VMD Tcl script that draws the C-alpha trace (Angstrom):
set ca {
  {-19.69 10.91 41.60}
  {-20.95 11.68 38.63}
  {-18.20 11.38 36.34}
  {-18.48 12.43 32.16}
  {-15.88 12.32 29.40}
  {-17.59 14.81 26.51}
  {-14.60 14.99 24.63}
  {-12.54 12.05 23.69}
  {-9.93 11.46 20.89}
  {-6.95 9.81 19.87}
  {-4.41 11.92 18.26}
  {-2.27 11.50 15.23}
  {0.69 11.49 17.74}
  {-1.04 8.98 19.53}
  {-1.98 10.77 22.74}
  {-5.57 10.72 24.04}
  {-6.74 13.71 24.71}
  {-9.60 14.10 27.14}
  {-12.16 16.34 28.47}
  {-13.54 15.33 31.80}
  {-16.82 16.93 33.65}
  {-17.11 16.12 37.59}
  {-19.74 17.21 39.82}
  {-17.64 17.48 42.47}
  {-13.44 18.17 42.38}
  {-11.13 16.04 42.53}
  {-7.69 16.11 44.80}
  {-3.98 16.14 43.75}
  {-3.31 12.13 43.24}
  {-6.04 11.32 40.55}
  {-5.15 8.97 37.72}
  {-6.01 7.80 34.53}
  {-6.61 3.71 34.98}
  {-6.19 1.58 32.22}
  {-7.27 -1.46 31.70}
  {-6.51 -4.59 29.80}
  {-10.74 -5.83 28.85}
  {-9.19 -9.76 29.06}
  {-6.08 -9.96 30.43}
  {-4.92 -8.95 34.64}
  {-2.99 -5.86 33.41}
  {-3.26 -1.89 34.30}
  {-1.80 1.03 33.50}
  {-2.06 4.27 35.66}
  {-1.19 8.04 34.36}
  {-1.45 11.03 37.37}
  {-3.43 13.12 36.05}
  {-3.26 16.89 36.60}
  {-0.44 19.02 37.98}
  {1.03 18.85 41.30}
  {-1.59 20.44 44.03}
  {-4.05 20.90 41.76}
  {-8.10 19.72 41.70}
  {-9.84 18.11 39.02}
  {-13.54 19.77 37.80}
  {-14.48 20.27 34.00}
  {-10.93 19.77 32.79}
  {-8.79 18.87 29.92}
  {-5.57 16.66 29.59}
  {-4.03 14.51 27.29}
  {-1.71 11.11 28.01}
  {1.18 9.97 25.38}
  {0.14 5.88 24.73}
  {2.92 5.34 23.53}
  {5.05 5.33 26.46}
  {2.33 2.66 28.29}
  {3.47 -0.29 26.46}
  {-0.51 -1.20 25.91}
  {-0.37 -4.39 23.97}
  {-3.23 -4.95 21.15}
  {-6.79 -5.88 22.75}
  {-9.20 -3.25 24.45}
  {-8.92 -1.39 27.20}
  {-11.13 -0.10 29.80}
  {-10.48 3.69 31.28}
  {-11.59 4.41 35.11}
  {-10.48 7.03 37.10}
  {-8.54 6.03 40.51}
  {-8.88 8.07 43.44}
  {-6.92 6.29 45.76}
  {-8.33 2.11 46.25}
  {-11.00 3.10 44.37}
  {-11.69 3.17 40.95}
  {-15.10 5.44 38.46}
  {-15.44 3.81 35.33}
  {-15.68 6.48 32.99}
  {-19.13 7.40 31.13}
  {-19.20 9.44 27.71}
  {-21.51 10.69 25.36}
  {-18.44 10.75 23.07}
  {-17.99 8.42 20.10}
  {-14.12 9.11 19.95}
  {-13.46 9.33 16.53}
  {-14.78 10.02 13.23}
  {-14.11 8.50 9.62}
  {-11.70 11.93 8.57}
  {-9.91 11.88 11.39}
  {-9.54 7.88 11.09}
  {-7.83 8.58 7.38}
  {-6.05 10.86 8.52}
  {-4.64 8.56 11.02}
  {-3.91 6.13 8.08}
  {-1.35 8.36 6.99}
  {0.96 8.08 8.43}
  {3.37 4.51 8.92}
  {2.24 2.64 12.30}
  {3.02 -1.05 14.09}
  {0.05 -0.16 16.40}
  {-3.46 1.48 15.91}
  {-4.77 3.50 18.50}
  {-8.65 4.29 19.03}
  {-10.98 5.72 21.00}
  {-14.64 4.64 21.32}
  {-17.78 4.76 23.67}
  {-18.74 1.28 24.55}
  {-21.77 -0.32 24.21}
  {-22.46 0.17 27.62}
  {-21.59 4.33 27.22}
  {-18.38 3.77 28.98}
  {-14.79 5.04 27.11}
  {-12.68 2.67 25.75}
  {-9.10 1.73 24.25}
  {-9.02 -0.11 21.17}
  {-5.25 -1.29 20.11}
  {-4.73 -3.28 16.94}
  {-1.71 -4.11 14.97}
  {-1.72 -2.94 11.61}
  {0.20 -3.14 8.24}
  {0.09 -1.50 4.96}
  {-3.42 -2.34 3.35}
  {-5.51 -1.08 0.88}
  {-8.70 0.23 2.37}
  {-11.90 -0.07 -0.16}
  {-14.67 2.85 0.08}
  {-16.49 0.92 -2.64}
  {-17.22 -2.11 -5.06}
  {-19.39 -2.19 -7.82}
  {-19.71 -3.47 -11.38}
  {-19.99 -1.22 -14.09}
  {-19.66 -2.21 -17.99}
  {-18.65 -5.39 -18.01}
  {-15.84 -4.60 -15.35}
  {-15.71 -4.61 -11.47}
  {-14.23 -1.78 -10.45}
  {-13.09 -0.80 -6.70}
  {-11.84 2.84 -5.44}
  {-10.59 3.62 -1.76}
  {-7.55 4.88 0.26}
  {-3.71 3.02 1.31}
  {-3.65 3.10 4.79}
  {-0.50 3.09 6.99}
  {1.83 3.14 3.84}
  {3.54 6.67 4.42}
  {2.90 7.65 1.23}
  {2.34 11.21 1.28}
  {-1.08 12.50 0.98}
  {-0.27 14.35 -2.42}
  {-1.15 14.66 -6.57}
  {1.76 12.24 -7.32}
  {0.75 9.38 -9.37}
  {2.51 5.74 -8.70}
  {2.81 2.69 -10.80}
  {0.32 0.27 -9.49}
  {-0.92 -3.54 -10.10}
  {-4.00 -4.71 -9.70}
  {-3.31 -9.10 -9.24}
  {-6.00 -11.72 -8.32}
  {-5.09 -14.69 -7.51}
  {-6.73 -18.33 -6.88}
  {-5.33 -21.38 -5.10}
  {-7.38 -23.94 -5.94}
  {-7.21 -24.51 -9.04}
  {-3.92 -22.16 -9.70}
  {-4.50 -19.13 -11.33}
  {-3.65 -15.77 -11.81}
  {-4.93 -12.14 -13.39}
  {-2.78 -9.27 -13.60}
  {-4.23 -5.52 -15.03}
  {-2.49 -2.46 -13.98}
  {-4.33 -0.14 -11.42}
  {-4.58 3.82 -10.85}
  {-2.55 5.41 -7.43}
  {-2.25 8.95 -7.26}
  {-0.67 10.13 -3.93}
  {-3.02 7.92 -1.04}
  {-6.00 7.28 -3.68}
  {-6.81 3.84 -5.28}
  {-8.69 3.14 -8.21}
  {-8.61 -0.61 -10.04}
  {-10.57 -2.73 -12.36}
  {-10.68 -5.89 -13.47}
  {-12.21 -7.20 -16.77}
  {-15.93 -9.71 -15.83}
  {-15.16 -11.90 -19.15}
  {-11.08 -12.66 -17.71}
  {-12.90 -13.35 -14.68}
  {-15.27 -15.89 -16.38}
  {-12.68 -17.22 -19.00}
  {-10.20 -18.14 -15.75}
  {-12.87 -20.23 -14.30}
  {-14.56 -20.40 -11.08}
  {-13.02 -20.41 -7.58}
  {-11.97 -17.40 -4.54}
  {-10.05 -14.81 -5.81}
  {-8.17 -12.75 -3.86}
  {-7.12 -9.30 -5.48}
  {-3.81 -7.16 -3.82}
  {-2.27 -4.10 -5.34}
  {1.65 -3.53 -6.37}
  {2.45 0.09 -5.33}
  {5.82 1.08 -6.74}
  {7.76 1.98 -3.40}
  {6.37 -0.43 -1.52}
  {8.12 -3.81 -0.82}
  {4.94 -5.85 -0.29}
  {1.85 -6.14 -2.10}
  {-1.61 -4.22 -0.17}
  {-4.25 -6.38 0.39}
  {-7.62 -5.34 0.07}
  {-9.47 -4.67 3.84}
  {-12.36 -2.86 4.96}
  {-11.97 -2.08 8.65}
  {-11.11 1.37 8.96}
  {-14.68 2.70 10.00}
  {-14.95 0.13 12.81}
  {-17.66 -2.37 11.41}
  {-16.52 -5.83 11.72}
  {-18.36 -9.03 10.48}
  {-18.73 -7.27 7.06}
  {-18.67 -10.28 5.40}
  {-22.46 -11.57 7.70}
  {-23.83 -7.52 7.10}
  {-23.20 -7.17 3.82}
  {-23.79 -9.05 0.66}
  {-23.59 -7.39 -2.77}
  {-25.21 -8.27 -5.74}
  {-23.72 -11.12 -7.61}
  {-22.50 -9.95 -11.31}
  {-23.84 -12.62 -14.38}
  {-21.63 -13.53 -17.61}
  {-22.86 -16.45 -19.23}
  {-24.36 -18.35 -16.94}
  {-21.63 -16.88 -14.51}
  {-22.37 -15.81 -11.20}
  {-19.47 -13.07 -9.81}
  {-19.73 -11.65 -6.00}
  {-17.90 -9.34 -3.57}
  {-17.85 -10.85 -0.77}
  {-15.96 -9.89 3.12}
  {-14.13 -12.62 5.08}
  {-14.18 -13.30 8.61}
  {-11.52 -10.82 9.21}
  {-12.99 -7.82 6.78}
  {-10.51 -8.38 3.58}
  {-12.28 -8.27 0.20}
  {-12.36 -11.83 -2.19}
  {-13.81 -12.71 -5.48}
  {-16.10 -15.75 -5.58}
  {-16.76 -16.61 -9.11}
  {-19.89 -19.64 -9.37}
  {-20.70 -21.44 -12.67}
}
mol new
graphics top color blue
foreach p $ca { graphics top sphere $p radius 0.5 }
foreach p [lrange $ca 0 end-1] q [lrange $ca 1 end] { graphics top cylinder $p $q radius 0.2 }
display resetview
């Protein structure tokens, strides 16, 4: 049987919306089967109306009631005791859609995507409010960062929120703080390079405190689903009085600033 997913998306309401093309119609009793990639767990959902055949159809499955755990779930079409893995020609997401998805407060984020082998899968991640980085640069003696607040529940409007950028260092202990700009869910923060040079060497952890949120937000870059930015992205360093200042990402894609004499 030839089965191809031509359209796949997790909606803002966490509903998996699929359009499937089949060479032959599938009789009543077909199921969507989701199998956890590393655990012996699967979930089954009956597809279509009773008595209906499936062929070039679209259907929607609410994911929250399935109690899916974090990880990657591979998708199959269940036909009795037979499973057909679901080929996909749709990457499953766009950056604009992902940005809209992060506007709501969530504990779990669901994402449909096409695997490297060309099959449909669902990625489920535990999430928390964060400052999602869009761009970093050096300009006129400052380090600057812009992006979007993610999973905070703050409205995407023109309202300004009081905000503060804080950089902390563990060894030796140190703190730098300055005001930041947050309008709706868009943020812009900057810090003087001279202040960082005066504060000596080390790895600095930036956070963004925003009016109305109980905890400061970490700066991360996970929305585009490109893992391992610490290996893939190498930002040039700025040099001030012989001191190098460089943005870097950790193994879990959080932003840091390295100051080295």
